[in-house]
C-alpha positions, -999 to +999 in steps of 0.1 A: -261+041-062-246+017-089-231-015-075-206-040-088-210-076-077-180-084-054-179-119-069-168-103-102-137-088-087-105-109-093-090-124-062-055-131-050-048-162-029-023-156-001+000-184+010-023-187+041-051-197+018-070-165+025-085-145-005-076-109-010-096-088-036-072-078-064-082-041-061-088-022-029-095+013-016-065+032-002-074+056+026-044+080+026-060+114+021-027+131+018-028+167+028-062+175+011-088+150+023-102+152+058-108+121+079-146+127+075-143+128+038-122+096+036-147+079+059-175+090+036-156+075+006-153+042+025-191+042+032-198+047-005-172+021-015-187-006+007-222+001-008-209-001-044-190-034-039-155-027-026-143-054-001-106-045+004-096-015+024-060-004+031-057+017+062-029+029+084-026+045+119-006+074+105-033+085+081-052+100+110-086+087+100-090+052+115-115+063+141-138+078+115-134+047+092-141+025+122-175+042+127-183+034+090-173-003+094-194-006+125-224+011+108-221-013+079-219-044+100-248-033+122-270-024+092-262-058+076-248-040+045-218-064+047-204-088+072-170-086+088-160-118+070-167-103+036-142-075+041-104-077+038-091-049+060-054-040+063-036-016+085+000-007+093+022+000+123+038+035+121+075+043+126+071+057+161+058+023+174+088+001+167+100-003+203+096-033+225+059-042+229+050-010+210+038-029+179+013-050+199+000-019+216-002+000+183-022-029+167-046-029+197-052+008+192-059+003+155-083-025+163-101-003+188-102+027+164-114+005+135-139-013+158-126-047+148-117-079+165-090-088+140-072-075+109-068-095+077-034-079+071-010-058+093+021-043+076+053-028+089+048+006+072+085+014+069+115-008+078+130+017+102+118+038+132+122+072+115+092+093+126+081+124+109+051+145+118+021+150+095+024+178+070+062+181+074+082+196+045+108+178+024+137+193+043+126+183+078+148+158+096+143+139+129+177+139+147+168+105+162+164+088+127+185+058+121+195+037+091+181+002+086+192-024+111+184-061+108+183-065+145+158-036+150+137-048+122+135-084+135+126-071+169+095-055+152+088-086+132+088-108+163+060-087+176+042-090+143+044-127+145+031-126+181+000-108+168-007-137+145-003-161+175-028-140+194-053-141+166-054-104+163-040-105+128-046-132+102-016-123+080+014-099+083+032-080+056+061-056+049+062-023+030+088-001+014+113-029+013+142-037-011+156-069-024+188-066-002+166-062+029+143-090+020+172-114+012+185-108+048+153-109+068+133-136+051+156-164+063+152-151+098+114-149+101+092-176+117+060-164+099+066-152+064+050-120+050+019-127+030+022-094+011+047-066+004+034-031-003+055-012-028+052+018-051+040+004-085+027+023-115+035+022-152+064+046-150+078+028-119+073-010-123+101-023-101+103-054-122+132-069-103+116-064-069+082-075-082+096-107-097+116-114-065+085-110-043+063-132-066+090-159-066+088-160-028+051-167-029+044-132-015+017-109-031+028-075-043+003-047-033+009-015-053+005+020-038+005+051-060-010+030-089-020+062-108+013+079-104-002+097-073-009+132-088-023+143-054+007+131-033+021+156-007+042+184-020+072+170-002+072+140-025+072+161-057+103+170-077+106+187-111+118+155-129+088+135-119+068+119-148+030+121-149+020+085-158-015+095-169-001+119-195+023+094-211+014+091-248+013+053-246-013+053-219-033+081-235-035+062-268-046+030-251-072+049-232-085+064-264-088+029-279-108+017-249-129+049-248-120+055-211-099+077-189-061+069-186-067+062-149-086+030-158-058+018-181-033+021-152-057+000-130-064-026-157-027-029-163-020-034-125-045-061-120-037-079-152+000-078-144-006-095-111-003-068-084-031-055-062-036-017-066-051+004-039-062+036-055-077+064-035-106+086-044-134+104-026-157+109-056-184+083-061-182+083-099-144+076-097-148+050-070-173+032-092-153+034-124-121+022-107-138-009-094-158-016-125-129-013-149-112-045-136-143-066-144-146-058-181-128-049-213-094-063-205-062-050-221-048-070-250-015-088-248-001-062-272-013-034-250+002-050-219+035-052-238+034-015-247+027-006-211+056-028-200+078-004-220+066+026-200+091+019-172+111+051-165+125+044-130+102+072-118+101+067-080+076+093-066+076+085-029+113+091-023+112+092+015+135+122+020+120+129+055+132+096+068+169+103+062+192+100+093+219+124+104+248+120+079+227+108+051+226+131+021+205+115-006+171+097-006+186+069-027+204+058+005+171+045+017+166+022-012+198+002-015+200+010-052+235-004-056+223-037-042+246-034-011+242-029+026+266+001+028+240+024+043+228+000+070+236+000+106+259-030+111+263-051+142 
């Protein structure tokens, strides 16, 4: 198996001083990749030089991935300290003391003593079951509440105090939400996961996060062509078919996928693409170590913004909410939050 020297992978420095590889392997197999297949991809990725893995309890594969981590540590393929491993607390574990219990379960499943990063997956406790369709609604879903969110964050901070987590992060946030909660935290988020790809660059949120000394981690970096059907709508744009990306890929004699990843890393975010094919895993990692995009090409790609949000979150809407945009504070206000 071909291998990339991990020392060649660009690194992000968190405000904690910890280093985070600037590209990782996502482990969300969507509705088409079994837990065993994802775990096999993790095994291959470790062997070829990946050192950053983005996991989550709700992906349903942490036990299988944990077996691969333990196998790699036991064989001496890699040490625990060489890996940057992240996970996330799911929406059904936002209650009092639930976050700490959820993290303990993730650590047990992943066979680890600590996580390098632990994210709040979504900023509200709106659970939906795996494989649900776009019209499914949980009658217990609630709008964002600062009080509820801070109750979750206090538990996240406690995990850092306990040494179970080295850094904590947020995900699927907006500027209005961050503006309210950041002044209230005791331990600041080291990273914020957000949807980032050429047709959805979220420049304002990206700039805000960077200005706060927080690292942006980008999911759906390829425009997520294999995302669940519930997240697809007719107006969605296929990033990898955009003429600008295709033309730049032709100039670099590579697949458009690799242009999207080069752009992400050079822009300053940390993409976490998913694949189960060894040739794609290798190409994704290698591309950020060679043949960088020119300034002119980066400028062209900056012009690919289309406001094309793919993960709209419809299944998280609460009773009375009618549009997925209510989740994202698009008007910059708090009008859809639970007040008090």
